[in-house]
C-alpha positions in Angstrom: 39.4 90.2 46.6 38.6 93.8 46.0 41.9 95.0 47.7 43.5 97.6 45.3 46.7 96.5 43.6 48.9 99.1 45.3 47.7 98.0 48.7 48.2 94.3 47.8 51.8 95.0 46.7 52.9 97.1 49.7 51.3 94.8 52.3 52.9 91.9 50.5 56.3 93.6 50.7 55.6 94.3 54.3 55.3 90.6 55.0 58.5 90.0 53.0 60.3 92.5 55.2 59.1 90.7 58.3 60.5 87.4 57.0 63.8 88.8 55.7 64.5 90.8 58.9 63.7 87.8 61.1 65.9 85.5 59.0 68.9 87.8 58.9 68.8 88.9 62.5 71.3 87.3 64.9 70.2 84.6 67.4 67.1 83.6 65.5 66.2 80.0 66.4 65.9 77.4 63.7 62.2 77.2 64.0 61.8 80.9 63.0 64.3 80.4 60.1 62.0 77.7 58.7 59.0 79.9 59.0 60.8 82.8 57.4 61.9 80.7 54.4 58.4 79.4 53.9 57.1 83.0 53.9 59.7 84.2 51.4 59.0 81.4 49.0 55.3 81.9 49.1 55.6 85.7 48.6 58.0 85.3 45.6 55.6 82.7 44.1 52.3 84.5 44.7 52.6 88.3 45.3 52.9 89.4 41.7 50.2 86.9 40.7 47.7 88.5 43.1 48.9 92.0 42.2 48.0 91.3 38.6 44.8 89.4 39.3 43.2 90.2 42.6 40.6 87.5 42.1 43.2 84.7 42.2 41.9 83.0 45.3 44.7 80.5 45.6 47.3 83.3 45.4 45.4 85.3 48.0 45.3 82.3 50.3 49.0 81.7 49.9 49.8 85.4 50.7 47.7 85.2 53.9 49.6 82.1 54.8 52.9 83.9 54.0 51.9 86.8 56.2 51.1 84.4 59.1 54.5 82.6 58.7 56.4 85.9 58.5 54.5 87.3 61.5 55.3 84.2 63.6 58.9 84.4 62.6 59.5 88.0 63.6 57.5 87.6 66.8 60.3 85.3 68.0 63.3 86.6 66.0 62.4 90.3 66.0 62.6 92.9 63.3 65.4 95.4 62.6 66.5 98.6 61.1 64.0 98.6 58.2 61.2 98.8 60.8 63.0 101.3 63.1 63.4 103.8 60.1 59.9 103.0 58.7 58.3 103.9 62.0 59.9 107.3 61.9 58.5 107.9 58.4 55.0 106.9 59.7 55.3 109.2 62.7 56.6 112.2 60.9 55.0 112.0 57.5 52.2 109.5 57.8 53.9 107.1 55.4 52.0 103.8 55.1 54.0 101.2 56.9 54.0 98.6 54.1 55.2 101.2 51.6 57.9 102.4 53.9 59.2 98.9 54.4 59.1 98.1 50.7 61.3 101.1 49.9 63.7 100.7 52.8 64.2 96.9 52.8 66.7 96.6 49.8 68.6 99.7 51.0 69.2 98.2 54.4 70.2 94.9 53.1 72.7 96.6 50.7 74.2 98.6 53.5 74.6 95.6 55.7 76.9 94.2 53.0 79.0 91.0 53.7 77.3 90.5 57.1 74.1 89.3 55.4 75.5 87.6 52.3 75.3 84.1 53.8 71.7 84.4 55.0 70.5 86.2 51.9 72.2 83.6 49.7 70.1 80.9 51.5 66.9 82.9 50.8 68.1 83.3 47.2 68.5 79.5 46.8 65.1 79.0 48.4 63.4 81.0 45.6 65.6 79.6 42.8 68.2 82.4 42.4 71.6 81.0 41.4 75.1 82.5 41.6 78.7 81.5 41.8 79.1 82.4 45.5 77.1 83.8 48.5 77.9 87.4 47.5 76.5 87.0 44.0 73.4 85.2 45.2 72.8 87.8 48.0 73.1 90.7 45.6 70.9 89.0 43.1 68.3 88.5 45.8 68.3 92.2 46.6 68.0 93.0 42.9 65.0 90.7 42.7 63.3 92.6 45.5 64.0 95.9 43.6 62.6 94.3 40.4 59.4 93.2 42.2 59.0 96.8 43.6 59.6 98.2 40.1 57.2 95.9 38.3 54.5 96.5 40.9 55.0 100.3 40.6 56.2 100.8 44.1 58.3 103.9 44.3 62.0 103.5 44.9 62.4 106.4 47.4 60.7 109.4 49.1 61.0 113.0 48.1 59.3 114.5 51.1 62.0 113.8 53.8 63.2 117.2 55.0 66.8 117.8 56.0 65.7 119.3 59.3 64.0 116.1 60.3 66.8 113.7 59.5 68.7 114.0 62.8 65.5 113.4 64.7 64.7 110.4 62.6 68.1 108.9 63.3 67.7 109.5 67.1 64.3 107.8 67.1 65.5 104.9 65.0 68.5 104.3 67.2 66.5 104.6 70.4 64.0 102.0 69.1 66.6 99.5 67.7 69.8 99.8 69.8 70.5 97.5 71.5 67.1 95.7 71.5 67.0 94.5 67.9 69.5 91.6 67.2 70.6 93.1 63.9 73.6 91.6 61.9 75.5 94.9 62.1 75.2 97.5 64.9 74.7 101.0 63.3 75.2 104.4 64.7 74.5 107.9 63.3 76.7 107.7 60.2 75.2 104.5 59.0 71.7 105.7 59.5 72.4 108.9 57.7 73.8 106.9 54.7 70.6 104.8 54.7 68.4 107.8 54.8 70.4 109.4 52.0 69.8 106.2 50.0 66.1 106.3 50.7 65.9 109.9 49.6 68.0 109.6 46.5 66.4 107.1 44.2 63.1 108.5 43.0 64.5 110.9 40.5 66.9 108.3 39.3 64.1 105.9 38.4 60.9 107.9 38.1 62.1 111.4 37.1 62.3 112.9 33.7 66.1 113.2 33.8 66.6 109.6 32.7 63.5 109.1 30.6 65.3 109.2 27.3 67.7 106.3 28.2 64.8 104.4 29.8 63.3 104.3 26.2 66.1 101.8 25.3 64.9 98.2 25.6 68.3 97.4 27.1 67.5 99.7 30.1 63.9 100.4 30.6 62.4 101.0 34.1 64.0 97.9 35.6 67.4 98.7 34.2 67.3 102.2 35.5 66.5 100.8 38.9 69.5 98.5 38.6 71.8 101.4 37.8 70.3 103.3 40.7 71.1 100.4 43.0 74.7 100.0 41.8 78.0 101.3 43.2 81.1 102.1 41.2 84.6 103.2 42.2 86.7 105.3 39.8 90.4 105.3 40.4 91.7 108.6 39.1 90.1 112.1 38.7 92.2 113.3 35.8 91.6 113.1 32.0 90.0 109.7 31.7 88.2 110.2 35.1 86.6 113.5 33.9 84.5 112.1 31.1 84.1 108.8 33.0 82.6 110.4 36.1 80.3 112.6 34.2 79.1 109.6 32.2 78.4 107.6 35.3 76.4 110.5 36.8 74.5 110.9 33.5 73.6 107.2 33.6 72.2 107.5 37.1 74.6 105.2 39.0 73.3 105.4 42.6 76.6 105.5 44.5 79.9 106.7 42.9 83.2 106.7 44.7 86.3 108.3 43.3 89.9 108.5 44.5 93.0 110.5 43.6 95.9 111.8 45.7 97.0 114.5 43.2 96.4 118.3 42.8 95.3 120.2 39.7 98.0 121.7 37.6 97.8 123.9 34.5 99.0 121.2 32.1 96.0 119.0 33.2 93.4 121.4 31.7 93.7 120.4 28.1 91.7 117.2 28.8 90.7 117.2 32.5 87.6 119.2 32.2 86.4 118.4 35.7 88.7 121.1 36.7 89.1 124.8 35.8 91.9 127.4 36.0 90.5 128.4 39.4 91.2 124.9 40.7 94.9 124.9 40.0 96.7 123.9 43.2 93.6 122.4 44.7 93.0 118.7 45.5 91.6 116.9 42.5 89.1 114.9 44.5 87.6 118.1 46.1 87.4 119.8 42.8 85.7 116.8 41.2 83.2 116.5 44.1 82.1 120.1 43.7 81.5 119.8 40.0 79.7 116.4 40.2 77.6 117.4 43.2 76.3 120.4 41.2 75.7 118.2 38.2 74.0 115.3 39.9 72.8 116.3 43.5 70.5 113.3 43.7 73.4 110.8 43.6 75.5 109.5 46.5 79.1 110.7 45.8 81.9 109.5 47.9 85.3 111.3 47.4 88.4 109.6 48.7 91.4 111.9 48.8 94.0 109.1 48.8 96.5 107.5 46.5 95.7 103.8 46.3 98.4 101.6 47.9 98.5 97.9 48.7 97.7 99.0 52.3 94.4 100.7 51.5 93.2 99.4 48.1 91.5 96.2 49.3 89.3 97.9 51.9 88.3 100.6 49.4 87.4 98.4 46.4 85.5 95.9 48.6 82.9 98.6 49.1 81.8 98.8 45.5 80.2 96.5 42.8 82.6 97.5 40.1 86.0 99.3 39.8 87.1 101.5 36.8 90.7 102.5 36.3 91.5 106.0 35.0 95.2 106.2 35.7 98.3 106.5 33.7 100.8 104.3 35.6 101.3 100.6 35.5 102.0 100.5 39.2 98.6 102.0 40.1 97.0 99.6 37.7 98.6 96.6 39.4 97.8 97.7 42.9 94.2 98.1 42.0 94.3 94.8 40.1 95.6 92.9 43.1 92.8 94.3 45.3 90.1 93.4 42.8 91.4 89.9 42.4 91.3 89.4 46.2 87.9 91.0 46.6 86.5 89.2 43.5 85.5 92.5 41.9 85.2 93.1 38.1 87.7 95.7 36.9 87.7 97.8 33.7 91.0 99.4 32.6 91.4 102.1 30.0 94.5 103.9 28.7 95.5 106.4 26.1 98.7 107.4 24.3 98.5 110.2 21.7 95.8 109.3 19.2 95.4 105.7 20.4 93.7 104.1 23.3 92.6 100.8 24.8 89.9 99.3 27.0 90.0 95.9 28.8 87.7 94.1 31.3 88.8 91.7 34.0 86.2 89.3 35.3 87.2 87.4 38.5 87.9 83.8 37.8 87.0 84.1 34.1 89.5 86.3 32.3 93.2 87.3 32.5 93.9 89.8 35.2 96.1 92.8 34.5 99.1 91.1 36.0 98.8 88.4 33.4 100.2 90.9 30.8 101.7 93.8 32.9 104.7 93.2 35.1 106.2 95.2 38.0 109.5 95.1 36.2 108.3 97.7 33.7 110.1 100.9 34.6 108.1 104.1 35.2 108.3 106.4 32.2 109.3 109.8 33.3 108.3 111.3 29.9 104.9 112.9 29.8 102.3 110.9 28.0 100.9 112.8 24.9 97.2 113.4 25.4 94.5 114.8 23.2 91.1 115.6 24.6 89.0 113.9 21.9 90.8 110.6 22.3 90.7 110.8 26.1 87.0 111.4 26.1 86.3 108.7 23.5 88.1 106.1 25.4 86.5 107.2 28.7 83.1 106.9 27.2 83.9 103.4 25.9 84.9 102.5 29.4 81.6 103.9 30.8 79.7 101.7 28.3 81.6 98.7 29.5 80.5 99.6 33.0 76.9 99.8 31.9 77.1 96.5 30.1 78.4 94.8 33.3 75.9 96.4 35.6 72.9 95.7 33.4 74.0 92.1 32.6 74.5 92.9 28.9 77.1 91.3 26.6 80.4 93.1 27.1 82.8 92.7 24.2 85.9 93.7 26.3 85.6 90.8 28.7 89.0 89.2 28.3 89.6 91.1 25.1 91.4 94.4 24.7 89.7 97.0 22.5 92.3 99.0 20.6 91.3 102.3 19.1 93.2 104.4 16.6 91.9 108.0 16.4 94.0 108.8 13.3 92.3 106.2 11.2 89.1 105.9 13.2 89.5 102.1 13.4 89.2 99.5 16.1 90.3 96.0 16.7 90.1 93.4 19.4 92.9 91.4 20.8 92.0 88.3 23.0 94.3 87.9 26.0 94.7 84.5 27.5 95.1 83.9 31.2 98.7 83.4 32.3 98.8 80.1 34.1 101.9 81.2 36.0 100.4 84.6 37.1 101.3 85.2 40.7 98.1 87.2 41.3 95.1 85.3 39.7 96.4 81.8 39.1 
């Protein structure tokens, strides 16, 4: 009864880790699946109760029962990469095991991706989390784990991991886990390094003073900042729109940001593409962008992709992210990205400018018109340069970034299925609702 709240919370998340790893591992018998589900339900129902009131005997009893069920489950079905990495933190830095598991668990499940969607969706259903499909349920389950951590004041990462130790940590984790643990996806050094980067990267994003002013907003707060830190966004284009957009995403604290572009920097880009400088002329835009963003936000995971999106590579790329943002000037590039997002069921925000006007539109899978509903391949590419003015480009980019924030935080987003039109000359806006094309060859 007298157990301190921070010990109660981390030991409870330790039990949750046992249950989740046992349930998501391969080859687990049905008997352990049942035990794991029982444990997860009891933990979701009782852990926060006993954290807030340590004298709640019923909740204490239920947590003991949950720990027993979870232990029995992983005794048969085994644990996984959460534990193999947690053990290295305990050995090198003396990190309490429950705390290590609490921090690492959501990161591992995120990195497993589609391989665990089915199983995590079943756990989500067991605790009353709903969604339109297994992916949505699985991601909501992971977010709920992060919310529990946040509300129980469990840190979201570790700031003491030293670069010189990471390779040794990876070797130890691989030696422990491979091939003994029946994990859903077999990892090697790159995957472990990405996980450790994730575990290292999040404390400043949630706890640090960098984001404290935006965390004062009731729409964001501590939990919202944790949600942004756990999110992933792909930006297509590192030019004018991409410049402001990428800086805005970094400023928001989006945990993982990918960006792709196959172009090089030219002199006539510099009036609005302030990711780049005169010294970058002739260099790859993606590399130039990476250097500036890495200096600006070193705590974030930045993923440069020096490619032009095509129908051959777009689906694989967009599938890796929660949300896709367009920052391109061609209809063809828009439609390629649109086709991939429709197939991958990924939300897509499109923005564009022409002179002193601009627009922003959001596609939501299965709910709104896709870009192909109102753009067609038959539109000829305009060889004439598009007139561009920095204030308009930046304004439209920032509106697109706000749409991204609305989507990721679950806030109302006025551009869902509606195109926002902005006129910089008159400083006016209007919305145009776009209906789905029932004959659309992409989304119908």
